[in-house]
C-alpha positions as CSV (number, residue, x, y, z in Angstrom):
1,X,169.3,15.6,-12.3
2,X,170.1,13.9,-9.0
3,X,169.3,16.6,-7.0
4,X,165.7,17.0,-8.4
5,X,165.1,13.6,-8.0
6,X,166.3,13.8,-4.2
7,X,163.7,17.0,-4.1
8,X,160.7,15.0,-5.3
9,X,161.5,12.2,-3.1
10,X,161.8,14.6,-0.6
11,X,158.6,16.2,-1.3
12,X,156.7,13.0,-1.8
13,X,158.2,11.5,1.8
14,X,157.1,15.1,3.1
15,X,153.3,14.9,1.9
16,X,153.1,11.3,2.8
17,X,154.0,12.2,6.2
18,X,152.2,15.0,6.5
19,X,149.1,13.7,5.2
20,X,149.6,10.5,8.3
21,X,150.0,13.2,10.8
22,X,147.1,14.7,9.6
23,X,145.0,11.7,9.5
24,X,146.4,10.9,13.3
25,X,145.3,14.0,14.3
26,X,141.8,13.7,12.9
27,X,141.5,10.1,14.6
28,X,142.3,11.8,17.9
29,X,139.7,14.5,17.7
30,X,136.8,13.2,20.5
31,X,133.9,12.4,18.9
32,X,130.3,13.7,20.2
33,X,127.1,11.7,20.8
34,X,124.2,13.8,22.0
35,X,121.1,11.4,22.7
36,X,118.2,13.5,23.2
37,X,114.7,12.5,24.5
38,X,111.5,14.2,24.2
39,X,109.3,15.3,26.7
40,X,110.6,14.0,29.9
41,X,110.4,15.5,33.3
42,X,113.9,15.8,35.0
43,X,112.7,13.8,38.1
44,X,111.6,11.2,35.9
45,X,114.7,9.4,35.8
46,X,116.2,6.5,38.3
47,X,119.3,8.6,38.9
48,X,117.1,11.8,39.4
49,X,115.1,10.5,42.2
50,X,111.8,8.7,40.7
51,X,112.4,4.6,41.9
52,X,109.6,3.4,39.5
53,X,110.5,4.5,36.0
54,X,113.0,2.2,33.8
55,X,115.8,4.4,33.1
56,X,118.9,1.8,33.8
57,X,120.9,2.7,30.8
58,X,120.6,6.7,31.8
59,X,121.5,5.6,35.1
60,X,124.3,3.5,34.1
61,X,125.6,6.7,32.0
62,X,125.5,8.6,35.2
63,X,127.6,6.5,36.8
64,X,130.4,6.9,34.5
65,X,130.3,10.2,34.1
66,X,128.8,13.6,35.3
67,X,125.1,14.0,36.6
68,X,124.2,17.9,36.2
69,X,121.3,18.8,38.7
70,X,120.7,22.6,37.7
71,X,120.8,22.8,33.8
72,X,117.6,24.2,32.2
73,X,116.2,25.0,28.7
74,X,115.2,28.5,27.9
75,X,111.8,27.5,26.6
76,X,109.9,24.3,27.3
77,X,108.7,23.3,24.0
78,X,110.5,21.1,21.1
79,X,111.5,23.2,18.5
80,X,112.6,26.0,20.6
81,X,114.7,23.6,22.8
82,X,116.5,22.1,19.7
83,X,117.0,25.5,18.3
84,X,118.5,26.5,21.3
85,X,121.0,23.7,21.4
86,X,122.1,23.8,18.0
87,X,122.7,27.4,17.6
88,X,123.9,28.7,21.0
89,X,121.4,31.5,20.9
90,X,118.0,32.1,23.1
91,X,114.6,31.5,21.1
92,X,114.0,35.2,20.2
93,X,117.4,35.7,18.9
94,X,118.0,32.8,17.0
95,X,114.2,33.3,15.8
96,X,112.8,30.2,16.9
97,X,110.7,31.3,19.7
98,X,107.6,29.4,19.0
99,X,106.9,25.6,17.9
100,X,107.0,24.8,14.3
101,X,109.2,28.1,13.2
102,X,112.4,27.7,12.2
103,X,115.4,30.3,12.7
104,X,117.0,33.2,11.2
105,X,118.1,32.4,7.7
106,X,121.7,33.9,8.2
107,X,122.4,31.9,11.4
108,X,125.3,29.4,11.6
109,X,124.4,26.3,13.4
110,X,126.2,23.1,14.7
111,X,126.5,21.7,11.4
112,X,128.6,24.5,9.6
113,X,130.9,25.2,12.5
114,X,131.8,21.7,13.3
115,X,132.2,20.7,9.3
116,X,134.9,23.9,9.5
117,X,137.0,21.8,11.8
118,X,136.7,18.5,9.8
119,X,133.7,16.8,11.6
120,X,131.2,15.2,10.2
121,X,127.9,16.4,11.9
122,X,124.7,13.8,11.4
123,X,121.1,14.0,12.9
124,X,119.3,10.8,13.7
125,X,115.3,10.6,14.3
126,X,113.3,13.5,15.5
127,X,114.3,17.1,13.3
128,X,112.0,19.3,14.3
129,X,114.0,22.4,12.9
130,X,114.4,24.6,9.9
131,X,115.5,25.8,7.4
132,X,117.6,23.4,5.8
133,X,120.1,25.5,4.7
134,X,120.9,26.6,8.2
135,X,120.8,22.9,9.2
136,X,122.5,21.1,6.8
137,X,123.5,17.7,8.4
138,X,126.3,15.8,6.4
139,X,123.6,12.9,6.7
140,X,120.3,12.7,8.0
141,X,118.3,9.3,8.9
142,X,114.8,10.1,9.5
143,X,112.4,8.1,11.9
144,X,111.2,4.4,11.4
145,X,107.6,4.6,10.8
146,X,107.4,7.9,12.1
147,X,108.4,7.0,15.4
148,X,110.9,5.0,16.3
149,X,115.0,5.5,16.0
150,X,116.6,4.4,12.5
151,X,118.8,1.9,14.8
152,X,120.1,0.0,11.4
153,X,121.2,3.5,9.9
154,X,123.1,4.2,13.3
155,X,125.1,1.2,13.4
156,X,125.9,1.4,9.8
157,X,127.1,4.7,10.4
158,X,129.2,4.1,13.7
159,X,130.7,0.9,12.0
160,X,131.7,2.6,8.6
161,X,132.4,6.3,9.9
162,X,136.2,7.1,9.4
163,X,136.3,11.0,10.4
164,X,135.5,12.7,13.4
165,X,131.8,13.2,13.8
166,X,129.1,14.9,16.1
167,X,126.3,12.4,16.0
168,X,122.6,13.8,17.3
169,X,120.4,10.8,18.3
170,X,116.8,12.7,19.0
171,X,114.3,10.0,20.3
172,X,110.7,10.5,19.5
173,X,110.1,9.2,23.0
174,X,108.6,9.3,25.3
175,X,106.3,12.0,23.9
176,X,102.9,10.9,23.0
177,X,100.8,9.3,22.0
178,X,100.9,7.3,25.1
179,X,99.6,3.5,24.5
180,X,97.8,1.4,26.9
181,X,99.7,-1.0,28.2
182,X,99.9,-4.1,30.8
183,X,103.3,-3.3,32.4
184,X,102.1,0.0,34.3
185,X,99.2,1.1,36.2
186,X,98.1,4.2,38.2
187,X,99.2,2.1,41.2
188,X,102.8,2.1,40.1
189,X,103.4,5.8,39.3
190,X,105.5,7.6,41.8
191,X,104.0,10.9,42.6
192,X,106.3,13.8,42.2
193,X,106.6,16.9,44.5
194,X,104.7,19.1,41.5
195,X,101.8,16.4,40.6
196,X,98.0,17.3,41.4
197,X,96.2,14.8,43.6
198,X,95.1,12.8,40.6
199,X,96.8,10.5,38.6
200,X,96.4,11.7,34.8
201,X,95.3,8.8,32.7
202,X,98.5,9.4,30.1
203,X,100.8,8.4,33.0
204,X,101.1,4.5,32.5
205,X,101.4,5.0,29.1
206,X,104.3,7.6,30.0
207,X,106.0,5.1,31.5
208,X,105.9,2.9,29.0
209,X,107.5,5.2,26.4
210,X,110.3,5.5,29.2
211,X,111.0,2.1,29.2
212,X,110.9,1.8,25.5
213,X,113.2,4.8,24.8
214,X,115.5,2.9,27.8
215,X,115.8,-0.3,25.3
216,X,116.8,2.1,22.4
217,X,119.4,4.1,24.2
218,X,120.5,0.7,25.2
219,X,121.0,-0.5,22.0
220,X,123.0,2.7,20.9
221,X,124.8,2.4,24.1
222,X,126.2,-1.2,22.6
223,X,126.8,0.2,18.8
224,X,129.3,2.6,20.8
225,X,131.2,-0.2,22.9
226,X,131.0,-2.7,19.5
227,X,132.5,-0.5,17.3
228,X,135.2,1.2,19.7
229,X,134.2,4.3,19.9
230,X,133.7,4.3,23.8
231,X,137.0,5.8,24.5
232,X,137.2,8.8,22.2
233,X,133.5,10.1,22.2
234,X,131.8,12.4,24.7
235,X,128.6,10.8,25.1
236,X,125.7,13.5,26.2
237,X,122.4,12.6,27.7
238,X,119.5,15.0,28.0
239,X,116.0,15.7,27.5
240,X,114.4,18.6,25.7
241,X,112.0,19.8,28.3
242,X,109.8,18.3,31.1
243,X,106.6,17.1,30.0
244,X,104.7,18.4,33.6
245,X,105.6,21.9,32.6
246,X,105.4,22.2,28.8
247,X,104.6,25.5,27.3
248,X,105.4,27.6,30.4
249,X,108.2,28.9,32.9
250,X,107.3,26.6,35.9
251,X,110.6,24.9,37.1
252,X,109.1,21.4,36.0
253,X,109.4,22.6,32.5
254,X,112.4,24.3,32.2
255,X,114.8,22.0,34.0
256,X,116.2,19.1,32.2
257,X,118.3,16.1,33.1
258,X,121.6,16.6,31.6
259,X,124.2,13.8,31.9
260,X,128.1,13.3,30.2
261,X,130.4,10.7,30.0
262,X,133.4,11.3,28.2
263,X,136.0,8.6,29.4
264,X,139.6,9.8,30.8
265,X,138.1,13.5,30.8
266,X,134.9,13.3,33.3
267,X,135.3,11.8,36.6
268,X,132.7,8.7,37.2
269,X,129.7,9.2,39.2
270,X,130.1,12.8,39.6
271,X,127.7,15.8,40.2
272,X,127.7,19.5,39.7
273,X,124.9,21.6,40.7
274,X,126.6,24.8,38.7
275,X,123.4,26.5,37.2
276,X,123.8,26.3,33.3
277,X,121.5,26.0,29.8
278,X,121.1,24.7,26.8
279,X,122.6,27.4,25.0
280,X,126.0,26.6,26.4
281,X,125.9,23.4,25.0
282,X,127.1,24.4,21.5
283,X,130.1,26.5,22.8
284,X,130.9,23.7,24.9
285,X,131.3,21.3,22.1
286,X,133.2,24.1,20.1
287,X,135.7,24.4,23.1
288,X,136.0,20.4,22.8
289,X,136.4,20.3,19.5
290,X,138.6,23.2,19.1
291,X,136.4,25.4,17.0
292,X,136.1,29.0,17.0
293,X,133.3,29.9,18.8
294,X,131.3,32.9,17.5
295,X,131.5,35.9,19.6
296,X,127.6,37.0,19.2
297,X,126.2,34.0,20.5
298,X,124.5,33.6,24.0
299,X,126.0,30.4,25.8
300,X,129.1,29.7,27.3
301,X,131.5,26.9,27.7
302,X,131.2,24.5,30.7
303,X,134.0,22.3,30.1
304,X,135.6,23.5,33.0
305,X,132.5,22.1,35.3
306,X,132.6,18.9,33.5
307,X,136.3,18.7,34.0
308,X,135.4,19.2,38.0
309,X,136.1,22.3,38.6
310,X,133.2,24.1,40.6
311,X,132.9,27.3,39.1
312,X,130.0,29.4,38.2
313,X,129.4,29.8,34.7
314,X,126.3,32.3,34.8
315,X,124.9,35.0,37.3
316,X,121.8,34.8,35.4
317,X,120.0,32.6,32.8
318,X,116.6,33.2,31.1
319,X,113.3,32.0,29.7
320,X,110.5,32.4,27.2
321,X,106.9,31.3,27.0
322,X,104.4,32.1,24.1
323,X,101.0,30.5,23.9
324,X,100.5,31.0,20.3
325,X,101.2,28.5,17.2
326,X,100.1,25.8,19.8
327,X,96.7,23.9,19.8
328,X,94.9,26.3,22.5
329,X,96.5,29.5,21.3
330,X,96.2,32.5,23.1
331,X,98.3,35.8,23.5
332,X,100.0,35.3,26.7
333,X,103.8,36.3,26.5
334,X,106.1,35.3,29.2
335,X,109.5,36.1,30.2
336,X,111.5,34.9,33.3
337,X,115.1,35.5,34.5
338,X,116.5,33.8,37.4
339,X,119.8,33.4,39.8
340,X,121.5,30.7,41.7
341,X,118.4,31.2,44.0
342,X,115.5,33.5,43.2
343,X,113.3,33.7,40.0
344,X,111.6,36.3,38.3
345,X,108.2,35.8,35.6
346,X,106.9,38.8,33.9
347,X,103.7,37.7,32.3
348,X,103.2,40.9,29.7
349,X,99.5,40.4,28.9
350,X,97.9,39.3,32.4
351,X,94.7,40.3,33.5
352,X,95.8,42.8,35.7
353,X,97.5,44.7,32.9
354,X,95.8,43.8,29.7
355,X,93.8,47.3,29.6
356,X,97.4,48.9,29.2
357,X,98.2,46.6,26.4
358,X,94.9,47.6,23.9
359,X,95.6,49.5,20.7
360,X,93.6,50.5,17.8
361,X,92.8,47.3,16.3
362,X,89.6,46.2,17.7
363,X,89.9,42.3,16.9
364,X,93.4,42.5,18.5
365,X,92.0,44.0,21.5
366,X,89.4,41.3,21.6
367,X,91.8,38.3,21.2
368,X,93.9,40.1,24.0
369,X,91.3,40.5,26.3
370,X,90.0,36.7,25.9
371,X,93.8,35.3,26.5
372,X,94.3,37.6,29.5
373,X,90.6,36.2,31.0
374,X,92.0,32.7,30.0
375,X,94.5,32.9,33.0
376,X,92.6,34.9,35.6
377,X,95.2,33.6,38.6
378,X,97.9,34.4,36.4
379,X,99.5,38.0,38.0
380,X,101.7,40.2,36.1
381,X,104.5,39.5,37.9
382,X,105.7,36.1,39.9
383,X,108.8,36.1,42.2
384,X,110.2,32.7,44.0
385,X,112.8,31.7,46.2
386,X,113.6,28.3,44.4
387,X,115.8,27.3,47.6
388,X,113.2,27.5,50.1
389,X,110.6,26.6,47.3
390,X,111.7,24.7,44.5
391,X,107.9,24.2,42.7
392,X,106.8,27.9,42.7
393,X,103.9,27.3,45.0
394,X,104.7,30.8,47.2
395,X,104.8,34.3,44.9
396,X,106.9,36.5,46.7
397,X,106.4,39.9,44.8
398,X,104.3,41.5,47.5
399,X,106.6,40.8,50.2
400,X,108.4,44.4,50.8
401,X,111.2,41.7,51.9
402,X,112.2,40.9,48.5
403,X,112.0,44.2,46.7
404,X,115.9,44.7,46.2
405,X,115.7,41.0,44.6
406,X,112.9,42.0,42.3
407,X,114.3,45.2,41.1
408,X,117.6,43.4,40.3
409,X,115.8,40.5,38.5
410,X,113.6,43.1,36.7
411,X,116.9,45.2,35.5
412,X,118.4,41.8,34.3
413,X,115.6,40.9,32.5
414,X,115.2,44.4,30.9
415,X,118.5,44.3,30.2
416,X,118.7,40.9,28.2
417,X,115.2,41.4,26.3
418,X,117.0,44.5,25.0
419,X,119.9,42.9,23.9
420,X,117.7,39.8,22.4
421,X,115.7,42.7,20.7
422,X,112.7,41.3,22.1
423,X,109.6,42.6,19.9
424,X,107.3,41.9,23.5
425,X,108.9,45.0,24.6
426,X,107.6,47.2,22.1
427,X,103.9,45.8,22.1
428,X,103.2,43.0,24.8
429,X,100.4,41.7,22.7
430,X,102.3,41.2,19.4
431,X,100.9,38.5,17.3
432,X,103.3,35.8,15.9
433,X,102.2,34.7,12.3
434,X,100.7,31.2,12.8
435,X,102.6,28.2,10.5
436,X,100.2,25.8,12.0
437,X,97.6,27.0,14.9
438,X,96.0,30.5,13.9
439,X,94.1,32.3,16.7
440,X,91.5,33.2,14.2
441,X,90.7,29.9,12.9
442,X,88.7,26.9,14.4
443,X,90.2,23.8,14.8
444,X,89.8,20.6,16.8
445,X,91.4,22.5,19.8
446,X,90.5,26.0,18.9
447,X,87.5,27.5,18.7
448,X,87.2,31.2,17.8
449,X,83.3,33.2,17.8
450,X,81.9,34.1,14.6
451,X,83.0,38.1,14.9
452,X,86.6,37.0,15.1
453,X,86.8,34.2,12.4
454,X,89.0,35.3,10.0
455,X,89.6,38.6,11.1
456,X,93.7,39.0,11.2
457,X,95.3,40.4,8.2
458,X,99.0,39.7,7.3
459,X,99.5,43.8,8.4
460,X,98.2,42.5,12.1
461,X,101.2,40.2,12.5
462,X,104.9,41.3,13.9
463,X,107.3,41.3,11.2
464,X,109.7,38.5,12.2
465,X,112.2,36.4,9.7
466,X,109.8,34.4,8.0
């Protein structure tokens, strides 16, 4: 009897001790806070060289952590950028290779992976990813008035959370609409190296939106400090892509700001020029949280980079562009491969190859021809030396001096497209089934000739996952 009682006491004490230790282990796990802005050029931050914009809170983060100067998205548009972050896969592979399209339904995303390690995974603000079965957030706090961050819900969550967490805060700013503002005029606009000769009418409102988002970020940073999450949280700041190069493969569209603060782990006021991309975000978070990384994802952890170890992560990174399922839709798919210095772009339905793409369907052929003619000055291939020509002004593709570089990048691009199971390899004028902007329907942004209205059938679209 005494032995039985002693055994019971031992089990109770052991169970209690184990639960305490487990709770302590959970408390030691680092939290992840990721603040994502929308449509903001990398160069439109004080810390990246623009002295005229109000980005003091982003600049503060950079002074407290690491600024990454060679960071890319694989596609310069909202939904595909976010899907890369949350899946660790490039757009064609994860399924979201055009805006307003969901990822493949069998993918394990950041939500399911981190939940397996005991994390809550929360989204606050803009979603723009689907389906819900893949992105099954612990909590989702939508935008306020379809525009502003849900700051009250974020405050309440950070005040009361008891478990390790990954909090994604996705701002709608500085994405348009761009307001009329007394705070900025065209004379306040800082000219970027790739800007046209004129200043766009949207620029003063764009600067105002940047300022407003800086204010929102400041409030979030105050909450993190106020509720004691500063020391045990990795805070990431990024933009999904640049506004100036949206929808394309230019540097100003694909390059993104990326700043990380992690007290005691990352040196303050440091920087790195390591070549990285948004598909690397998920494996890095999984590495930090000691979560198993799926073998099939495209990204690689850059924890070593954050720790100050200067080592290359990628030999090549890649990019995708489509002009389908956007407002002024066209059949004009492009793909990109780049290494540390050189960048190759292939435009699969350019004016110089469109006739080779035509098939048996006269309507598709006409759409293909019209699309190619919409970009008369865009060649089949482009090659740039980004060290000498960072904003792609001198195409070297016809210079024999760079023939070996072109061939090497071409081989890397084609092998990557095969690995991604890219449908453009089989048919460069593949038509993506639209979810919002059909090729053969009139809209505010798309005018279709009478002979092409409503001429596309279900069988004309490439077979995808949706």
